[in-house]
N, C-alpha and C positions, 0 to 999 in steps of 0.2 A: 468604230473607226477600223478601217481596213489595215491589212498588213502593209500596204504601200504607203499609207499616210503615216504610220508609225515609223517606217523607214525614213521618210522625208523629214519628219520631226527630229529623228535621231541624227540625221545628217546635219540639220540646222544647228542643233546643240553642239555637235562636234566641231562645226565651222566656227561657232562663236567662241568655243574654248581655244581653238587654235589661233583666232584673230586677237583675243584679249590676252595681254601678257600675264603671266602667273605672278601674283604679288606676294604669295606666301612661299618663300624659299626655305627649304629645309637645310639645316646645317650639313656641311660636308660629312659624308660617311654615315648619316643617319637617315632613316626613312620613317614614315609614319608607323610602320609596323614595329620598329625597334623601340620607339618611345610611346609606350602604352600609358593609359591614364593611371594604372596601378603603379607603374614605375615612377611617374611624375609625383604621385601622392607619397610614395615611399621616400623619394628624394626630398620632397618638401618636409616631411616629418623628420628626416635626418637633420636638415638645416635648422629646423625649429628646435630640436633637442640640443644641437650645438649652441645655438643662440642662448637658450635657457641656461646651459652650463656656464657659458661665458658671463651671463648676467649674474648668476649666483656667485661665481668666483669674484666678480667685481664688487658685489655687495659685501661679501666676506672681507675682501681686501679693504674696502672703505671702512667697515666696522673695526677691523684690526687697527687701521691707521688712527681712527678717532680714539680708540682705547689707548693706543700708544701715546697720542698727544695728551690725553688726560693724565695718564700715569706720569709722563715727563713733567707736566705742569705741577702735579702734586709733589713729585720728588724735588723739584726746584724750590717750591714753597717750604717743604720740610727742611731742606738744607739751609735755606735762609733763616728759618726760625731757629734751627739748631745752632747756627753761627751766632745769631743775636743772643740766644740763651747762654752760650759759652762766654760771650763777652760780658753779659750781665753777671754771670757767676764769678768771673774774674774780677769784676768791680766791687763785689760784695765786701772784700776786706777794706776797700777805700771807704765805703759807707760805715763800716765798723770803726775805722780810725777816726772818722768825723764824729761819730757818736761818742767815742772815748774822749776826744778833744772837747766836745761840748760838756761832758760830765766833769771835766777838769776845769771848767769855767772859761774856756776859750770860745767865746761866742762868735768870733770872726769867721769860723769855719761853717757856721750854720747856713749862710747863704749858698756856699759851695755844695754842701750836703743836700740841701733842698733842691738845688738846680739839678744835681746828678740824679737824685731820686725821681724828680719829675720827668726827666728825659727817659729814664728806665721804665717808669710807670706808663708813659705814653706808648711804650713798645711792648708792654705785657707783664712787667714786673709788679707784684703786689706783696705787701708785707703781711705776714701771718699774724693775726691777732692772738695774743697769748694771755695777757693779764686778765684775771678774773673769769676765764673761760674753763670749761670742762677739759681735763687733760685728754689729749688724743695722741697716742703713740706714733701715728703717721705724720702728725704736724709738729710734735714736741719731743725733744730729747730731755728726759728728766735727769738732772744732775744731782738732785737731792730730794728727799721726801721728809715731810714733817707730819707727825700724827696730829690729826685735828678732831674737832667735835663732830664733823659731818662724815658720812660715808662716801660722799662724792669727792672725787679727786679734782681739786681746783688749782689752777696755776696762780701762785701768789707772787712770783717774781720772775722777770725775764732777764736772763744773764747775757743772752746774745739773740739778736733779732733773726727770725726765720723769714724766708722769701719763697714765693711761688713764681713760676713762669707759666702763665696760662693755667692749665690744669695740673701740671707736674710740680713737684716740690724740688726747688733748687737746693734749699738747705732748711732743715727743721730748726725751730726755735730751741735754744738751750734754756731750760726753765727749772724753777724750784716749785715743787708740788706739795700741797697740804691736803690732808684728808685720809679717809679710810684705807 
């Protein structure tokens, strides 16, 4: 191809460019030279890092909130249980009075005592078994000891009933122990 043909082709390309409107407009104040690929990649990496930081912060915040919610629920459950436990402990003298009345032959109080004990038992109160079991200082308060034939210390008499609330001891049993 000769020089004149190249010039003609170049003129045709220039005419087409001038006739067709430019669809890619550059933002004001920027040119193709100022926005290089490296700048765009660096800008993208910065935005990605910020996004990752925000996501990590959000995940930590969500985890903290879930932990707070669990702790709050546990605290509420513990406070309710402690309140019921204190109420049950306050009612133990009423059970003792009912037991004493029954021992005096007043059988009319037995239904009241049984109903009260049933309500408390449904909420976690259990009576500590004492008669005929091995003496346990965590469960029993020994009021007197008798020497016996056995080396084992066995509870022979319960002077006052003891009660548990769940796993904790509300009141140990007052007992008489026989044995070594």
